[in-house]
C-alpha positions as CSV (number, residue, x, y, z in Angstrom):
1,M,72.6,108.9,72.4
2,K,72.5,111.5,74.9
3,R,74.2,114.7,74.2
4,P,76.6,115.8,77.3
5,S,76.0,118.8,78.6
6,L,78.1,121.6,77.5
7,L,81.3,122.6,79.3
8,F,82.7,126.2,79.8
9,C,79.5,127.9,79.9
10,K,78.9,131.7,80.9
11,E,76.7,132.2,84.1
12,G,73.1,132.5,83.8
13,K,70.4,130.8,81.6
14,M,70.2,130.3,78.0
15,A,67.0,131.5,76.3
16,E,66.9,128.5,73.6
17,G,64.9,130.7,70.9
18,N,67.9,133.1,71.0
19,I,70.4,130.6,70.6
20,I,72.1,129.6,67.4
21,T,74.2,126.4,67.6
22,A,77.3,126.0,65.5
23,L,79.4,122.7,64.9
24,V,83.0,123.7,63.7
25,L,84.8,120.4,62.7
26,G,88.6,120.3,62.5
27,D,90.9,119.2,59.1
28,V,89.5,116.4,57.1
29,C,92.2,114.3,56.3
30,G,92.1,111.6,53.5
31,Q,89.8,109.0,53.0
32,P,89.7,108.1,57.1
33,G,88.6,111.6,57.3
34,M,85.7,111.3,54.9
35,R,84.7,108.0,56.5
36,A,84.3,109.3,59.7
37,L,82.2,112.2,58.4
38,F,80.0,109.7,56.4
39,M,79.6,107.4,59.7
40,G,79.1,110.1,62.3
41,L,78.4,113.6,61.3
42,G,74.5,113.2,60.8
43,Q,74.6,111.8,64.1
44,L,76.5,114.3,65.4
45,M,73.9,117.1,64.2
46,K,71.1,115.3,65.7
47,D,72.7,115.0,69.1
48,Y,73.8,118.8,69.3
49,H,70.6,120.0,67.2
50,S,73.0,121.9,65.1
51,D,72.2,125.1,63.0
52,V,75.1,125.4,60.9
53,V,77.9,123.2,60.1
54,V,81.7,124.4,59.3
55,V,84.4,121.9,58.1
56,N,87.9,122.6,57.1
57,G,88.5,120.4,54.1
58,E,91.9,121.4,52.7
59,N,93.5,118.0,53.3
60,A,90.4,115.6,52.3
61,A,92.3,114.8,48.9
62,A,94.9,112.1,50.5
63,G,96.4,114.8,52.7
64,F,96.9,117.5,50.2
65,G,93.9,119.8,48.9
66,L,90.1,119.1,48.5
67,A,88.8,117.6,45.1
68,E,85.6,118.5,43.5
69,E,84.1,115.0,44.2
70,Q,84.8,115.5,48.0
71,K,83.4,119.1,48.1
72,R,80.2,117.4,46.9
73,Q,80.4,114.9,49.3
74,L,80.8,117.3,52.1
75,F,78.0,119.3,51.5
76,S,75.4,116.5,50.6
77,L,76.5,115.3,54.1
78,G,75.0,118.7,55.5
79,V,77.9,120.7,55.7
80,D,77.1,124.3,55.2
81,V,80.8,126.0,54.8
82,I,83.7,124.5,53.7
83,T,87.1,126.3,55.2
84,S,90.6,125.8,54.1
85,G,94.1,126.9,54.1
86,N,97.4,126.7,52.5
87,H,96.9,123.2,50.9
88,I,93.7,124.2,49.1
89,W,95.3,125.0,45.7
90,Q,96.6,121.7,45.3
91,Q,93.9,120.1,43.1
92,E,93.1,121.5,39.8
93,D,89.6,120.7,39.5
94,L,88.5,122.8,42.3
95,V,89.4,125.5,40.7
96,E,86.1,126.5,39.2
97,S,84.6,125.8,42.3
98,L,87.1,128.4,44.5
99,K,85.9,131.1,41.8
100,N,82.3,130.3,42.0
101,D,81.1,128.4,45.2
102,P,80.7,131.2,47.7
103,Y,80.4,128.2,50.4
104,L,84.0,127.2,49.7
105,L,86.7,129.5,51.1
106,R,90.5,130.1,50.9
107,P,91.8,132.2,53.7
108,L,90.8,135.7,53.4
109,N,94.1,137.2,53.7
110,Y,95.6,136.4,50.4
111,P,96.6,139.2,47.8
112,P,93.3,140.5,46.7
113,K,93.5,139.0,43.2
114,V,93.8,135.6,44.3
115,L,90.6,133.9,43.1
116,G,88.3,132.4,45.6
117,H,86.2,133.8,48.6
118,G,87.4,134.0,52.0
119,S,84.1,134.5,53.9
120,A,80.7,133.4,53.5
121,I,77.0,134.6,55.2
122,V,74.6,131.7,56.0
123,E,71.3,132.3,57.3
124,R,69.4,130.3,60.0
125,K,66.7,130.6,62.3
126,G,66.6,134.2,61.2
127,Y,70.0,135.2,62.0
128,K,72.9,135.6,59.8
129,I,76.0,133.8,60.8
130,A,79.4,135.4,58.7
131,V,82.2,132.4,58.6
132,L,85.8,134.1,57.9
133,N,88.6,132.2,56.8
134,L,92.1,133.7,57.9
135,Q,95.8,132.0,57.4
136,G,98.5,132.6,59.9
137,R,102.2,133.9,58.7
138,V,104.6,132.1,61.5
139,N,106.0,129.1,60.0
140,M,103.2,129.5,57.0
141,P,103.5,130.9,53.3
142,I,103.2,134.6,53.1
143,T,99.9,136.1,53.1
144,D,98.8,139.6,53.9
145,C,98.4,140.2,57.9
146,P,95.3,138.3,59.4
147,F,95.3,140.8,62.1
148,R,94.5,143.7,59.9
149,C,92.3,141.9,57.0
150,G,90.6,140.0,60.1
151,A,89.7,143.3,61.9
152,D,88.7,145.0,58.5
153,A,86.3,142.4,57.7
154,V,84.9,142.2,61.0
155,R,84.2,145.8,60.6
156,N,82.6,145.6,57.5
157,L,80.1,142.4,58.6
158,Q,79.3,143.6,62.4
159,N,76.3,145.7,61.4
160,T,74.9,143.2,59.2
161,V,75.3,139.7,60.9
162,S,74.0,138.1,64.4
163,A,77.3,135.9,64.6
164,I,80.7,135.8,63.3
165,L,82.8,132.3,63.2
166,I,86.8,132.6,62.3
167,D,88.5,129.2,61.5
168,F,92.2,130.5,61.9
169,H,94.5,128.1,60.0
170,A,98.0,128.6,61.6
171,E,101.0,126.9,63.0
172,S,101.8,129.0,66.0
173,P,99.6,128.7,69.5
174,E,100.9,132.1,70.1
175,E,99.5,134.1,66.7
176,K,96.4,131.9,67.6
177,K,95.4,133.0,70.7
178,A,96.8,136.7,70.0
179,L,94.1,137.2,67.1
180,A,91.6,135.7,69.5
181,F,92.2,138.7,72.1
182,H,92.8,141.4,69.2
183,L,89.2,140.2,68.2
184,D,87.3,139.4,71.4
185,G,83.9,140.7,71.7
186,S,83.5,141.5,68.4
187,V,83.5,137.7,67.0
188,S,82.0,134.8,68.4
189,A,84.5,132.5,67.9
190,V,88.0,132.3,66.8
191,L,88.9,128.4,66.1
192,G,92.1,127.3,65.2
193,T,93.1,124.5,62.6
194,H,96.3,123.3,60.6
195,T,98.1,121.3,63.4
196,H,95.7,118.3,63.3
197,V,96.2,117.8,67.1
198,Q,93.1,118.9,69.1
199,T,94.1,121.1,72.1
200,N,92.2,121.1,75.6
201,D,92.2,124.6,76.1
202,E,88.8,125.8,75.0
203,M,87.4,128.7,76.6
204,I,85.2,131.9,76.5
205,L,87.6,135.1,76.4
206,P,86.8,137.8,78.8
207,K,84.3,139.8,76.0
208,G,82.6,136.8,74.8
209,T,84.6,135.3,72.1
210,G,85.1,131.3,72.1
211,F,88.0,129.7,71.7
212,I,90.1,126.7,71.0
213,T,93.8,126.5,70.0
214,D,93.3,123.6,67.5
215,L,90.1,121.9,66.7
216,G,91.7,118.8,65.9
217,I,91.6,116.2,62.7
218,C,88.8,114.6,61.3
219,G,90.9,111.5,60.1
220,P,93.0,108.5,61.4
221,S,92.9,108.1,65.0
222,E,96.4,106.2,65.3
223,S,98.2,108.1,63.2
224,V,101.1,111.1,63.1
225,I,98.9,114.2,62.4
226,G,97.0,112.1,59.8
227,S,100.0,110.3,58.3
228,D,101.4,106.4,58.6
229,P,103.4,106.5,61.5
230,A,106.2,104.2,60.0
231,L,106.8,106.5,57.4
232,S,106.5,109.4,59.7
233,I,109.3,107.9,61.8
234,Q,111.5,107.0,58.6
235,K,111.3,110.7,57.5
236,Q,112.3,111.9,61.1
237,M,115.2,109.7,61.2
238,T,116.5,110.0,57.5
239,Q,115.7,113.4,57.0
240,M,114.7,112.6,53.5
241,P,112.1,114.4,51.5
242,L,109.6,111.3,51.6
243,R,105.7,111.8,50.5
244,T,103.7,110.9,53.8
245,Q,101.0,108.7,53.4
246,I,97.5,108.8,55.0
247,A,97.6,106.0,57.9
248,D,94.4,103.6,57.3
249,T,93.1,103.4,61.1
250,A,89.8,104.0,62.6
251,P,88.6,107.4,62.0
252,M,87.5,110.0,64.0
253,I,85.8,113.5,64.3
254,C,87.4,116.4,66.1
255,G,85.8,120.0,66.6
256,V,83.8,122.0,68.8
257,C,79.9,122.7,69.7
258,L,79.1,126.5,70.4
259,K,75.8,127.9,71.7
260,I,76.0,131.6,70.5
261,D,73.6,134.3,71.7
262,G,71.8,135.9,68.6
263,S,70.9,138.9,70.0
264,N,74.6,139.9,70.5
265,G,77.0,137.1,69.1
266,H,78.9,136.3,71.8
267,T,79.6,132.5,72.7
268,L,77.9,131.2,75.6
269,A,78.6,127.9,76.0
270,I,81.8,125.8,73.8
271,E,82.0,122.0,74.0
272,R,85.3,120.0,72.7
273,I,84.2,117.1,70.5
274,M,86.5,113.8,69.9
275,R,84.2,111.0,68.5
276,K,86.4,107.9,67.3
277,F,84.5,104.9,65.2
278,T,85.2,101.4,64.6
279,F,85.4,99.7,60.9
């Protein structure tokens, strides 16, 4: 399959030898999300010649958390770093991995004694690529300030890595974009997750940071943010605390591809990705 040309490019030619290509994919939602990655991630990596792959896995276990088996499957498919969010604590068998696996992340801005890692570093083509995971505070569980925690972490990393990618797991578009401008020029990209609806506002901010409000979902295409539409409608109409179920419809992959200048960490191009698959 011929890869489409990248959109939203900075002016000037890209020297391929200095380019880091990152695939960053949105929330994996239940078995349809895992199925989408089984079906399509390998081809996606080939099409974009990716150097590093980051996937948010916090909803892979039937919409709530990530199980140990799914973590192993994601890594076996070629994922380098798994990010997460407020649901990462919901599968008990993941506790040891949260403690010990440096490439499985929980949001950095939980209090200091909370188990797990909020950042990871991957080395590719002689470049060190840092991945940070932050969680928002608007209509979300209470955490430390992502603006302060994020800026502190970036200052500690800036002189030791070539690129910094941030998965900002947050509800509020305003909060997401404010963080991106706050860190513009000091990180390669701020990429929103959590709402499961891919936005069409991918851009490169004035000082070189790539941004999108939400990467979207890796999960069922015909769904209400991953859930069965009939149950979601019933929940809205009755206001009962019904437990949602993952829709069993054709899966899709959503995310972005970034081209990053390895010499200064700035994003040179960002392309939004949405691929649907049939059963």
